[in-house]
N, C-alpha and C positions, 0 to 999 in steps of 0.2 A: 513498409511492412506494417500491417495492422497488429493490434495487441493479441488477437485470437491466433494469428499465425506465429506470433512469437511464442505464445503459450504452447501451441502444438510442437513447435521446434524445440523448446525446453523439454517437454515430455519426452520427445524422441532423442534427446541428447545431441541435437545438431549444433555444431560449433558456431554456425553463423547466427544462430539465435542468441546464443551466450555473447558472441561479440557484439551484437546489436544492443543487448542489455547494457553492456559495459560502455560502449561508445555513446549511446543515446540517452540512457537513463542515469548513468553515474553522475555527470556533471550537474544534472537537474536535482537529483536527490541530495547530493552534498551540498549544492548550493542553497537549497531550501533549508537544510539543517543548520548551515552556517549562520542563518539569521537568528537562530536561538542561541543565547548566550551559553547555556550549559554545554552545547556541542562544540563551541570554539575551544574548549580545553583539550579537545583531542588533536594529537599530532597528525600530520598527513599520513604517516604510516598507519596510525590508530584508525583513521577514516577509511583507508584502503582496506584494513583488516576487518572492519565493521561491514563495509560494503560487500566484501567477499563473503562474510557469514550470512549477509542479507540475501545475497543470490543463491546461496545454498539452501537457505530456509525457503525462499521462493521456489526453488526447483523441487524440493521435498513437498511443498504444498501443492504445486500444480501436477505433480506426478500422481497425486491420489486420483482414483477413477471418478469420484463424486465431485471433484473440483469444478466450479463454474466461476469464471471472472465476472465480478459484479461491479467493478469500478475500473478506472484506467489503470493500466499496468504501472504507471509511474506513481500513482497514488497508492497502490497496494505496496510496491517496493518502498516508498517513503515511509509508510507505516511500519513495515518490518524493520527498516533501518533505524528508525526513532526508538522503537522498543529495544532492539539490540544494543544501540548506542547507549541508552540509559543504563542497561545492565552492565555493559562494558565499563562505563564510568564508575558505577558503584563498585565493580570488582577491582578496578585500578586503584580507587581511593582507599581500599582496604590493604593494598600493598601486600597481599599474601603470596609468599613464594613457596611452592611446594615441589619437592623432588618427585619425579614420576615413580620412583621406586617406593614411596611412602604408601602404606595401606590406604590412607585417606584420599590418595590421588584418584583412585578408581571411583570412590564415592563422589568426588567432585566432578569427575567426567560425566557420571550418571546424572548428577544435578544439572549440569550444563545442558545435557540432552533433554531433561525434563523441561528447562527453561525454553528451549527451542520449541518443544511441542506447546508449552502454554502461550507462547508468543503467537504461534500459528492459530491456536484456538481463539485467542483474544481478538485477532484480526478478523477471522471468520465471523465471530460473534458481532463485532462492530459493523461489518458490512451487512450482516443479516438484519441487524437493527435498523440500519439506515434503509434498507430495502423495504422492511416493514413499515417504516414511517412514510415512505413514498407511496405505498399502497393506500394509505388512509387519506392522502391529499386529495384536493379537488381534481377532477379528471384532466383539466388543462395542464396542471402542474405535473401530474403523474405521467402523462404522455410526453411532455417536454423533457422532463428529467430522464425518463427511460430511453427516449430517443437520443438525447445528448450523451449521457453517461454509459449506458449499457449496450446501446446499438451503435454508438460512436458516429452519429450523424452530424453533418455540418449544419450551421445555421440556415443556410439556403435550402437544404433538404428538408429541414424541419418546417420552414416557411411553406414550402410548396406541398409537403405531405399533410401537415395538420390543418392547413387552411384556417388558421386562427390569428395568425400574426401578419401585420401589413408588410413588415421587411425584417431583414436580419437583425437590425438594431433593436427592434421591439422584441423580437424572439430573445436576444441576449438579455435585455433588461428584465423580461418575464422569468428567464431562467434564474437570474441573480436573486430576484424576490422569492422564487421558489426554493432556492438554496438556503436563503435566510430562514424560511419557514421550517425547513428540515433542520437546520442548526438549532433553532429555538426549541423545537420539540425535542431533539436529541439532548440538548444541554438540560431540559426539564426532567427528562427521564434519568439522566446520569447525576442530577444533584443530590 
């Protein structure tokens, strides 16, 4: 199942799309996050809660009519997970226990909802920034990154369609160099 079909399935609320996200992306996303020390503080239950919130945020994001997937689904979900996990850790460290009957409880629920919207907007902004960076790259890099990340073409397809690279290995090397250029520009912008 390709990413676009999964997105369409999520929009339509199809159970198999949600199952796919849980079975195929959850181990990847949590595995990547486990490499960062701050996320190892989360218990397995916490990680599952954060992943659940991430899927809900993803579903809200893709349900918007104007949503266009501009990266791989795993990458997008990983970004959402990272932001929610960071917020989750901060909330947990404060150890605030609030009774749902308190007046402040509804204010906190509204604040949590605002945070979800902020996370969605930050992710959209980051993807848009990266897309704009790709637009200003030299033509070969632009075509290569667009084909690989946004059109999800394999290296063999890229080699045959772009007629620039001798083989898959040279396309892969070129893609890595282009990614480094994007990272350098991105880091310069965000410093």
